[in-house]
C-alpha positions in Angstrom: 25.9 -1.5 8.0 23.7 1.1 9.5 25.2 1.9 13.5 22.9 0.0 15.5 22.3 -0.2 19.5 23.6 -3.9 19.6 27.5 -3.5 17.8 26.6 -5.7 15.0 28.3 -5.6 11.9 27.7 -8.4 9.5 24.9 -7.7 7.2 23.8 -11.7 8.1 23.6 -11.3 11.2 22.0 -8.1 11.4 18.8 -9.5 8.4 18.8 -12.6 11.5 18.4 -10.2 13.6 15.6 -8.2 11.9 13.5 -11.3 10.5 13.9 -12.7 14.4 12.0 -8.8 16.4 9.5 -9.0 12.4 8.2 -12.0 13.7 8.3 -11.6 17.4 6.0 -7.7 17.0 3.7 -10.1 14.3 3.2 -11.8 16.8 2.3 -8.4 19.3 0.4 -7.0 16.2 -1.7 -9.5 15.8 -3.3 -8.6 19.8 -3.4 -5.1 19.1 -5.3 -4.5 16.2 -8.3 -6.2 15.4 -10.0 -6.8 12.4 -12.8 -3.0 13.3 -9.2 -0.3 13.3 -8.9 1.9 11.5 -4.5 2.1 10.5 -3.4 5.7 11.4 0.7 7.1 10.2 0.9 7.1 14.3 -0.2 3.0 13.9 2.9 2.6 11.8 5.4 5.0 13.2 4.6 2.6 16.7 4.4 -0.6 14.3 8.5 0.2 13.3 9.4 1.4 16.7 8.3 -2.1 18.2 10.3 -3.9 15.4 13.4 -2.7 15.5 13.5 0.0 18.7 16.2 -3.1 20.5 17.9 -2.3 17.4 17.8 0.9 15.8 17.8 4.3 17.7 16.0 6.0 15.5 13.1 3.3 14.9 9.6 4.4 15.0 11.1 8.1 13.9 10.7 9.0 10.1 13.9 9.7 8.1 15.5 13.2 8.0 18.2 11.9 5.3 17.2 11.4 1.2 17.5 7.8 -0.1 17.1 6.0 -3.6 17.5 2.4 -4.4 19.1 2.7 -7.8 17.9 5.7 -9.8 14.9 5.6 -7.9 14.8 7.9 -5.5 11.9 7.9 -2.8 10.2 10.9 -0.9 12.2 14.3 -0.1 12.6 13.7 3.9 11.5 17.4 4.2 8.0 15.7 2.3 7.9 13.2 5.1 5.2 14.0 7.5 2.9 15.9 5.3 3.1 12.5 2.8 2.0 10.6 6.3 -0.7 13.0 7.3 -2.5 12.4 3.1 -1.6 8.8 3.7 -3.8 8.7 6.7 -6.0 10.9 5.4 -6.7 9.2 1.8 -5.8 5.9 1.4 -5.9 4.6 5.4 -9.1 6.2 6.1 -11.0 5.0 3.2 -9.4 1.2 2.9 -9.1 0.6 6.5 -10.4 -1.2 8.4 -10.3 -3.9 5.2 -13.7 -5.0 5.9 -13.9 -6.1 2.0 -15.9 -9.0 0.9 -15.3 -8.8 -3.1 -11.5 -10.4 -3.3 -10.9 -7.2 -6.1 -11.8 -4.7 -4.3 -9.6 -6.4 -1.0 -6.5 -7.0 -3.2 -7.6 -2.9 -5.3 -7.1 -1.5 -1.0 -4.3 -3.3 -0.4 -2.4 -2.4 -3.8 -3.0 1.3 -3.3 -2.0 1.4 0.6 0.7 -0.2 0.2 2.0 1.1 -2.8 1.9 4.5 -1.6 3.6 3.7 1.6 6.5 2.1 0.1 6.7 5.6 -2.6 7.1 7.3 1.2 10.1 5.2 2.6 9.0 7.4 5.9 12.4 5.3 7.3 16.1 4.6 7.4 15.3 1.0 6.5 12.3 -1.7 7.2 10.1 0.3 5.0 9.1 -2.9 2.5 8.6 -5.2 5.5 6.5 -2.7 7.7 4.0 -1.8 4.6 4.1 -6.4 4.4 3.0 -6.1 7.4 0.4 -3.7 7.4 -0.8 -5.5 4.2 -0.8 -8.9 6.6 -2.7 -6.6 9.3 -5.2 -5.5 6.7 -5.5 -9.2 4.8 -7.0 -10.6 7.9 -9.1 -7.9 8.3 -10.6 -9.2 5.4 -10.5 -12.9 6.7 -7.8 -13.4 4.9 -4.9 -15.6 6.0 -1.3 -14.5 6.7 0.3 -13.4 3.1 3.1 -15.0 2.6 5.6 -12.3 0.3 8.2 -15.3 -0.1 7.1 -16.0 -4.2 8.4 -12.3 -4.3 11.7 -13.5 -6.1 13.9 -12.7 -9.1 12.2 -11.6 -11.6 9.0 -11.3 -9.3 11.3 -9.0 -7.4 11.3 -6.9 -10.3 7.7 -6.9 -11.6 7.5 -5.7 -7.7 9.8 -2.8 -8.1 8.4 -1.8 -11.4 4.8 -1.9 -9.7 5.8 0.2 -6.6 7.6 2.7 -10.0 4.3 2.7 -11.7 2.4 3.9 -8.0 4.4 7.2 -8.8 1.4 7.7 -11.7 -1.0 6.5 -9.7 -2.0 3.5 -11.5 -1.9 0.5 -9.1 -2.5 -2.3 -12.5 0.6 -3.6 -11.6 0.7 -3.9 -7.7 -2.8 -5.8 -8.3 -1.2 -8.1 -10.3 1.1 -8.5 -7.0 -1.2 -9.0 -4.5 -3.1 -11.4 -7.0 -0.2 -13.1 -7.4 0.4 -13.5 -3.6 -3.2 -14.2 -2.2 -3.2 -17.0 -4.6 0.1 -18.4 -3.2 -1.3 -17.6 0.2 -4.4 -19.4 -0.4 -2.7 -22.4 -2.9 -0.6 -23.2 0.2 -3.4 -23.4 3.0 -4.8 -25.9 1.0 -2.0 -28.2 0.8 -1.2 -27.6 4.5 -4.8 -29.4 5.1 
């Protein structure tokens, strides 16, 4: 449990608090960024701060510690500023605004940006959720409804982690399969609600 501004000690309570704040901030971000916005590294840090600023003192600031998940080590903390600059000058500049009309182009854009951001893992907490939030905003730019990531569980979650790791070699095909399934699920759920 990371030290927080609210004195929360139980993981379950923190998970609920972070989830509630993420819903709040997503509504705010929908009003902030329009379909023509080109996202920047500063935008990503600002999203993180808006989301977790009331919970963690370090929200919106890049991490100063090295972290890993299982046997996988994310980018070294000393490299994060440079890597965020590369993300901004490369994938963010190339793929945002995400105004593609072909589904394959949208899937590729989402996959590259998402994978690269997760590999950088710029924050102590909330990297995947910020990357998914950015994917939702990019998807909206492309005319998609808000993406539904709830299907990434169990075996699908393992496939997602493998897709992130494949990005170390600039292989985005596994992440494209993940996003293809996310978009399909999102569109199917939308049709079922009608």
